[in-house]
C-alpha atoms as one frame of an Amber mdcrd trajectory, in Angstrom:
protein
   0.000   0.000   0.000   1.370   3.417  -0.960   2.035   6.085   1.656   2.629
   9.845   1.541   5.837   9.986   3.582   8.354  12.480   2.169  11.940  11.121
   2.148  14.564  13.200   3.957  17.246  12.736   1.255  17.678  13.969  -2.321
  16.886  11.666  -5.244  19.995   9.905  -6.608  20.022  11.884  -9.871  20.321
  15.284  -8.152  23.840  16.516  -7.334  23.634  19.026  -4.495  27.191  20.212
  -5.154  26.192  21.700  -8.517  23.751  24.393  -9.525  20.829  23.039 -11.591
  21.030  24.526 -15.072  18.185  26.704 -16.283  16.441  25.727 -19.489  17.744
  26.833 -22.877  19.258  30.266 -23.295  18.609  31.125 -19.629  21.301  28.705
 -18.433  24.326  30.986 -18.883  22.767  34.201 -17.479  21.744  32.309 -14.342
  25.231  30.815 -13.942  26.747  34.263 -14.346  24.487  35.718 -11.657  25.387
  32.959  -9.246  29.106  33.332  -9.960  28.804  36.865  -8.619  26.613  35.913
  -5.672  27.675  36.979  -2.181  26.973  33.502  -0.757  30.060  31.276  -0.971
  28.166  27.998  -1.455  26.255  29.489  -4.385  29.502  30.522  -6.102  31.041
  27.100  -5.524  28.034  25.245  -6.950  27.930  27.583  -9.959  31.622  26.981
 -10.683  31.150  23.218 -10.612  28.249  23.409 -13.057  30.049  25.904 -15.308
  33.146  23.716 -15.543  31.031  20.823 -16.852  29.028  23.146 -19.111  32.139
  24.571 -20.805  33.351  21.147 -21.931  30.812  21.350 -24.754  32.413  23.602
 -27.435  28.963  24.766 -28.543  28.557  26.588 -25.220  31.769  28.625 -25.446
  30.409  31.430 -27.637  27.332  32.031 -25.465  29.464  32.073 -22.302  31.796
  34.679 -23.793  28.910  36.869 -24.942  27.426  36.722 -21.426  30.791  37.876
 -19.976  31.536  34.666 -18.121  35.341  35.283 -18.527  34.944  38.589 -16.671
  33.248  36.842 -13.757  35.949  34.159 -13.683  38.603  36.888 -13.715  37.136
  38.321 -10.525  36.892  34.891  -8.893  40.641  34.340  -9.375  41.136  36.654
  -6.398  38.329  35.139  -4.292  39.091  34.518  -0.611  37.993  30.895  -0.974
  40.729  28.500  -2.301  38.134  26.327  -4.049  36.760  29.287  -6.004  40.264
  30.306  -7.065  41.350  26.920  -8.336  37.989  26.063  -9.909  37.802  29.397
 -11.745  41.323  28.749 -13.073  40.160  25.316 -14.209  37.201  26.887 -16.039
  39.604  29.274 -17.769  41.764  26.312 -18.783  38.762  24.686 -20.465  38.077
  28.023 -22.176  41.696  28.252 -23.334  41.313  24.970 -25.229  39.009  26.847
 -27.624  40.156  29.525 -30.064  37.451  32.007 -29.027  38.215  31.328 -25.382
  41.932  32.016 -25.842  41.165  35.301 -27.562  38.853  36.292 -24.705  41.529
  35.495 -22.110  44.125  37.606 -23.933  41.833  40.495 -24.881  40.379  40.830
 -21.381  43.843  40.835 -19.740  43.120  37.715 -17.716  46.722  36.485 -18.099
  47.862  39.066 -15.536  45.269  37.843 -13.013  46.257  34.219 -13.620  49.897
  35.066 -12.910  48.919  36.192  -9.403  48.006  32.574  -8.652  51.638  31.543
  -9.254  52.210  32.361  -5.575  48.980  30.837  -4.286  49.237  28.457  -1.334
  46.720  26.114  -2.966  48.596  23.651  -5.186  45.651  23.069  -7.516  45.228
  26.818  -8.021  48.872  27.144  -9.100  48.645  24.065 -11.307  45.483  25.189
 -13.116  46.918  28.689 -13.579  50.068  27.295 -15.198  48.025  24.865 -17.330
  45.968  27.759 -18.647  49.007  29.954 -19.322  50.708  27.069 -21.133  47.681
  26.443 -23.343  47.399  30.148 -24.192  51.134  30.340 -24.990  50.849  27.643
 -27.665  49.454  30.300 -29.997  51.292  33.447 -31.040  48.726  35.871 -29.624
  49.072  34.279 -26.187  52.875  34.006 -26.247  53.148  37.653 -27.268  50.808
  38.632 -24.440  52.911  36.753 -21.868  56.116  38.344 -23.152  54.496  41.784
 -23.166  53.543  41.376 -19.490  57.181  40.466 -18.688  56.254  37.192 -17.013
  59.289  35.274 -18.312  61.498  36.163 -15.349  58.786  35.035 -12.916  58.396
  31.725 -14.757  62.151  31.101 -14.756  62.306  31.740 -11.005  59.403  29.337
 -10.424  61.428  26.555 -12.061  63.695  26.609  -9.022  60.978  26.014  -6.437
  57.826  24.587  -8.026  56.578  21.011  -7.938  57.786  18.739 -10.747  54.337
  18.382 -12.324  54.066  22.178 -12.543  57.620  22.516 -13.891  56.441  20.571
 -16.955  53.904  23.298 -17.784  56.399  26.103 -17.105  59.020  24.567 -19.428
  56.406  24.253 -22.177  55.286  27.853 -21.655  58.871  29.117 -21.885  59.405
  27.019 -25.022  56.589  28.803 -26.851  57.454  32.238 -25.456  61.116  31.963
 -26.493  59.968  31.481 -30.070  58.643  35.042 -29.795  61.447  36.610 -27.747
  64.548  35.238 -26.002  65.862  38.491 -24.511  63.845  38.239 -21.285  64.878
  34.630 -20.749  68.558  35.456 -21.289  68.440  38.366 -18.854  66.737  36.088
 -16.292  69.669  33.622 -16.281  67.423  30.957 -17.801  70.409  29.080 -19.287
  71.761  28.341 -15.820  68.349  27.159 -14.618  67.834  24.922 -17.666  71.319
  23.459 -17.238  70.554  22.493 -13.642  67.331  20.818 -14.781  69.315  18.630
 -17.195  70.342  16.637 -14.109  66.747  16.189 -12.900  65.537  12.673 -12.111
  62.474  13.077 -14.354  63.166  12.160 -17.981  60.373  14.486 -19.137  61.923
  17.483 -17.398  65.397  16.594 -18.731  64.070  16.411 -22.284  62.133  19.671
 -22.016  65.105  21.451 -20.436  67.328  20.351 -23.348  64.695  21.533 -25.828
  64.496  24.913 -24.087  68.295  25.209 -24.211  68.022  24.777 -27.972  65.422
  27.577 -28.120  67.610  29.833 -26.006  70.699  29.029 -28.108  69.195  30.274
 -31.370  70.547  33.856 -30.931  74.299  34.388 -30.602  73.929  35.606 -27.022
  72.380  32.265 -26.063  75.192  30.281 -27.676  77.758  32.283 -25.705  75.718
  31.920 -22.522  75.806  28.125 -22.861  79.621  28.191 -22.747  79.657  30.012
 -19.402  78.072  27.136 -17.506  78.468  23.352 -17.568  75.834  23.173 -20.300
  77.833  21.486 -23.077  79.379  18.802 -20.864  75.987  17.977 -19.342  74.340
  17.744 -22.783  77.098  15.429 -24.009  76.500  13.158 -21.014  72.792  13.083
 -21.850  73.584  11.707 -25.314  73.936   8.374 -23.474  70.699   8.787 -21.509
  68.378   5.773 -21.329  65.448   7.791 -22.703  65.446   8.319 -26.478  63.653
  11.695 -26.311  66.267  13.047 -23.889  69.059  11.942 -26.246  67.248  13.453
 -29.214  66.709  16.868 -27.622  70.270  16.907 -26.271  71.647  16.382 -29.778
  69.391  19.183 -30.992  70.767  21.566 -28.360  74.369  20.618 -29.180  73.678
  21.342 -32.838  72.610  24.911 -31.994  75.564  25.577 -29.674  78.106  24.113
 -32.114  77.341  26.659 -34.827  79.914  29.076 -33.391  83.640  28.270 -33.373
  83.968  28.339 -29.554  80.911  26.089 -29.382  82.436  23.566 -31.806  85.640
  23.240 -29.820  83.766  23.058 -26.528  81.690  20.134 -27.847  84.731  18.376
 -29.319  86.621  18.767 -26.053  83.675  17.270 -24.141  83.744  14.157 -26.359
  80.548  14.812 -28.272  81.665  13.220 -31.553  81.938   9.656 -30.241  78.516
   9.842 -28.605  76.887  11.425 -31.684  78.257   8.728 -33.985  76.698   6.065
 -31.751  73.306   7.741 -32.212  73.416   7.223 -35.982  72.067   3.703 -35.508
  69.084   4.843 -33.463  65.629   3.711 -34.599  64.201   7.223 -34.188  64.623
   9.145 -37.448  64.556  12.502 -35.657  67.482  11.288 -33.567  69.529  10.392
 -36.653  68.789  13.770 -38.246  69.784  15.722 -35.132  72.961  13.685 -34.741
  73.909  14.269 -38.393  73.297  18.015 -38.100  75.479  18.214 -34.997  78.189
  16.119 -36.673  78.121  18.424 -39.694  78.653  21.462 -37.447  81.568  19.795
 -35.648  83.124  18.688 -38.956  83.630  22.334 -39.890  86.469  22.449 -37.339
  89.722  20.794 -38.522  90.004  18.709 -35.336  86.422  17.537 -35.688  86.868
  16.669 -39.364  89.985  14.652 -38.565  88.193  12.617 -35.899  85.100  12.085
 -38.052  87.108  10.710 -40.974  87.488   7.530 -38.901  83.688   7.154 -38.922
  82.986   8.195 -42.513  81.901   4.713 -43.643  79.306   4.548 -40.896  77.922
   7.915 -41.963  77.879   6.895 -45.645  75.553   3.994 -44.812  72.850   6.551
 -44.021  72.931   7.796 -47.618  70.541   4.936 -48.391  68.298   5.533 -45.381
  64.575   4.975 -45.948  63.767   8.435 -44.541  64.575  11.080 -47.211  65.585
  13.808 -44.763  68.079  11.459 -43.072  69.775  10.589 -46.371  69.819  14.287
 -47.285  71.669  15.312 -44.123  73.953  12.288 -44.400  75.021  13.573 -47.825
  75.715  17.034 -46.393  77.749  15.530 -43.549  79.825  13.376 -45.917  80.516
  16.360 -48.153  81.724  18.499 -45.229  83.844  15.741 -43.666  85.568  14.775
 -46.932  86.146  18.367 -48.016  89.744  19.252 -48.854  91.141  22.776 -49.229
């Protein structure tokens, strides 16, 4: 027999931690109102619902038109740690969309996100760096970060941040240095990257070597690499167990070895023997990077003399299945066998 007792718990399908969405085009305006509500629980529930709502790309445009990014910008400085980290997470989801990235840059939200770099809440710092990294992958974002002079702050954070956050910072610096390397050079980034080459994480070692390559593109960066133990450490990494670390290390050596002092520094550190061993690697990118570095070192008489002992091994790559490998093998052979 049925009874009229009212249960004292919510039905299973209702999540009390999230704000119920309004119907149709009223959903976003209601979320925006609740994001700006004075009651903490209301803001928290709205942020949870908004984060789920933004994962549908079709909702991005309506959220931007209703000034959701502006509300999230204000919540980045909320007194509640949950509101700060969840608003940063919402901005990260926005940054995965082209319109969302433009909104973040145009509304100067990057500056507000950078304030979270010093937040005591780990998740707030992580989500802030994730968002900055995603924005930096595109020129408009990288230029905005450089314009705000955040490079020095990011380099300093590499010394103290958690390893999982260092990954995002290294990626951010990689994209920003493609726009401008001056700030990184003035921030002693080469020394910081060199120290990270000895890190226990293979991902951080590989990204540090890649960033050294980026920083070594201008002449100032090449000279900076000779001031520290950069070359010797990179040569040691050519024997690293991880193939990506070896590949990026060879790439960095190639950039440093373009100058005469760089060539002799690499030769003195024993780079030639290690680079020749990489010519048999299964990774085609590895073989190309090794051949480019060998070609640079062969331009020095001492390097050419040492490489003549390995010329037959290099000639075997002339018939490599990958066209770009055979191309650079031909260039290397021509430089090594050159006679005045």
